Every structure is written in C-alpha cells, then in structure tokens.
N, C-alpha and C positions, 0 to 999 in steps of 0.2 A: 504167806503172801506178803504180810507186812514186813517181814524180815527182808524179803527180796527188794521191796521198794526202798527200804531204808538203806540197804546195801548199794543200790543204784544211785541214791542221792548222795551218799558219802563218796562214791567213786567220782561222780560228776563234780562235786565241790573240790576234791583233791586235784582233779585235772585242771580246773580253772586257776587254782593257786599256782600250779606249775607253769602255766602259760603266761602268767603276769610278768615274769622276769624278761620275756622276749619282746615286750611292747616297745616300738621305735619311738623316739622323741619327735615332737612336731618339727616340720620343715620351716627354716627361716626364710623370709622373703628376701630376694636379691635386690640390692640398691641399683643394679645396672648390669650390663652384660659382663661376663667374665673377661679379664684381660687376656689378650692373645699371648701365647707362650713365647712366640718369636718376636723380638723387638728389633726393628730395623731403624738405623740412624740415617739421617739425610746424607746424601753423597758428599756435601760440602763440609760436613762436620769434621773439624780438625782435632787431632789428638793433642792433648796438653803436652807442653814441652817436657814436664817432669816424667810423663809416661812414655816418651819417645825412646825407642831402642837405641843403643849405641851406634848401630849401623845407619839409622835414619838421621841422627843428629848432624847438623851442618858443622863441618870442620872450621876451626878458627882461621880467619883470613891472615895470610902471612904479612908481616910488617914490611912495608915498601917505603924506601927512602924517596922523598920528592926529588924529581929531576929538574934542575934549573935550566931554563932555556937560555941559549947564548943571547947577548945583547943584540938588538937589531942594528944593522948597518944603515943608519939614516943618511950617510954621506952619498950613497949610491943614487938616491932620488933627489935630495935637497942640495947637495953640495955643488958649487960651481957658479958660473955667471948666468944672469937672467936678464930678460928684456921685457918691458911692458910700458905701462903708463900710470899716471896719477891724476887725481882730480879733486878740486875743492867742491864740496856740496854741503847742504844744510847750513849755509853761511848765515851768521847773525852779526848785528852791530857793524863795526867798521870793516868786517870781512864781507859784508853783503855784496859789494861791487865785484868781488872775486868768485861769486857763485858760478859753478860749472866751468871754471878755468882748469884746463888740463894740460899736461906736458908729458913727454916721453922720458923714460928713465931706464937706467941699467942698474943692476944690483949684483952684489957678490955675497954668497952665503958660504961660510966656512963651517965645517962640522968636525967635532972631535968627540967621538962616542955619542953621548946623549946631550952634549952641550955644543955651543957654537956662537957665531956672530953673523950679523947682516949689516951691510952698508948699501945705501941706495943713493944714486947720483942722478941729477938732472943731466941730460945728454949735452946741454949747453954749458955745464959747469962740471967737467969730469974730474977736477982736482979737489973738490970740496963736497963731501957727502952731505945730503940734506937730512938723511935719517941714519942713525947708528943704533945698534942694540946688541946686547948680549942676550942670547936665547938658550932655551933648553928644548929638548925633544922628548915627547912622551907618546903614549898610545892615543890614537885618534879613531875616527870613523872608518878609516881605510887602513890597509897594511902599510901605508907610507908614514903613518903617525901624524903628530901635530907639533907645530912650532909655537912656543910661547915666549913672549918677551919677559926677560928678567928685569932689565932696566936699560935706559938709553936716552936718546934725545932726538927732537925734530927741530931743525933750524937752531933757535936759541933757547928752546924750552926743554928741560930735562923731565923725564917721566920715570915712574917706578914700575914695580913688577906687575904683571898681568894687565898692563895698559892695553895691550892687544894680543890676540892669538890668531893663528892661521892653521886651519884644518882643511885640507883639500877635499874632504868629503862633505863640507858644509856649503849651503847656499846653491843657487842655480848655476854658479860658475863651475860647480863640481862636475857638470856634464861635459865640460871641455877637458880634453886630454892634457895631462901634466900641467895644470894651471893652479896657481895659488892666488888668493886675494885676502886682504884684511883692511880694516879701517879703525880709526880712533879719532877722538875729538882733540883739536888743537885750540887752546884758549889763551887769551892775553893774560900775562902774569899779573897785571894790575886790575884787569876788569874781566871777569869770567863771562860777562854778557857778550863780549866780543869773541866769538868762537866760530869754528868751521870744522866740518868732518873731512878728514883726509882719507881718501880711498886709493888703494893700490891693487893692480892686477898684473901678474908676472907669469912668464913662461920661460923655460930654459933658452939660453942664447943659442941661436942656430935653428930653432924650431919655426916652421912656417905657421902663419896665422890664417891661411885660406879657409880652414874649417870654421874659424870664428866668424869670418865674413858671411858664411853660408848657414850658420847655426840659428836656431830659434832663440832669440834673445829677448822675447817679449816680457819675460819676468825678471830680467837683469836690470842693472842700474840704468843703462841706456840701450836703445835698439842698436846703435852703432858702437860696438865694443872694440873697435880696431884702434891701435895707436895712430896718432895723427901723422907721424913721420915714418910710418911703416914702409911706404913705397919709396920715398925720396931719401931716407937716411938708413934704415935698417937693412933693407934688401941689398943696397950697394955695399954695405959693410960685409955681408955674407959673400957677395961675389968677389 
C-alpha cells in the first residue's frame, strides 16, 4: 500500500514539473486603445513635390517674349484748333482788381507722337499768343492720356517743366464731353505776393456748348461755365 501511495506521489510531482513550461506570462496593461489599421489622410492633404509622379508634375511655362503695344495716337483727340475761355481767380496784391476777369480764347494744339505744343490766343489779339508751351503726352485717367507742360511762357513770364498739366479725366469738368481744363499761378517776377491763378477751359473748335449750359455745374469753378462771347462771336464763326 505504501508503495502505491509513493508511486502516485511521484507521478503527481512529475506531472506538475512538466506543466510548468506552459505557464503564460502576465498580460501588460494597455496605455490606450489600439491604433486603427487603416489611416485616412484629410482630403486637402497635398502630396509633397518630391513625391509627385512625373505625370502629375506641372510642366515648365514656355518662355514668352513681351509684346510691345504701339504708341498711342494722341493727335486724334488732342490735335487741332480749340475754343473756350480763361479767367483770373485767387488774385492777390496788385492783381486783386482783376479777380474773376474772364475772356474768350482760341488755341492750337499740335501733336507729334508723344510730344507737341500749344498756343492760346485772346480772340481780341489773334496775332500774339498769350500762352505758349512745349508739351508731352503720357498715360492719364482716361484712354485719351494726359498733356504735361515741359516749358513755356504766359505773357511776359517764362515757366519751367510741370508748371501745369491737363488730364481730361480729372476734376468735375471731366463730366463734360471732350473738354480739357488746367490752371497755374502767374506771379510778378519782382514780387511773388502779387499773383493770380489763371484757369483755362477748352473744347474742340466747332463743338457746341449747349450741353454745358444745361449741365450740373454746382461743383465747378462757376455755375455759368459758358464763354462770354459764345453767342455773338463763336456761333457766327461756325455759321
């Protein structure tokens, strides 16, 4: 009996030793949920340029030589004979008695490419220009460009470049069809305190001014922007 018990004990011990090699290690606690196997990129994610396939790479833009536009024909709009009026305003010193004195004028603008000249005559003195200037034409606020004084003179005073400029797109007068206006300060050569602003407004010769008579001129230099001798001198010239 004792032998049987000893035999059973030995068998049991042998079995436990054999099972010890199959014991599983402890399970490690997870720090969070397992990552998903499928990774989805946002729809707007772009592929780096280095990874772009040859088919997807943008081709190099071909070299294009700049095209030079032809010079604008300023003569079509500016060239020729003009009619209008002039006025002294903002008078100071010895010119003060001449404040708001106005007179009718005719002008001749000659254009050669982007350069030209202008002469303005009082209609009572057609042989002696009161204003002369060499001018240049350049881009302005409208397709007609801009006329800029290079140098010239008014009566007995010479003036230099940029003394005045004329852009038909500037000022309230720009609302009037085919109209130019410009102004500059005329000063006594010996005393600059004696000065007056000279203002011109011109339209092409032969053009009627009825639209000016009916226009809203509240924000212009005067409410009456008509030449003084429009009826008794200009219109008879046209007829």
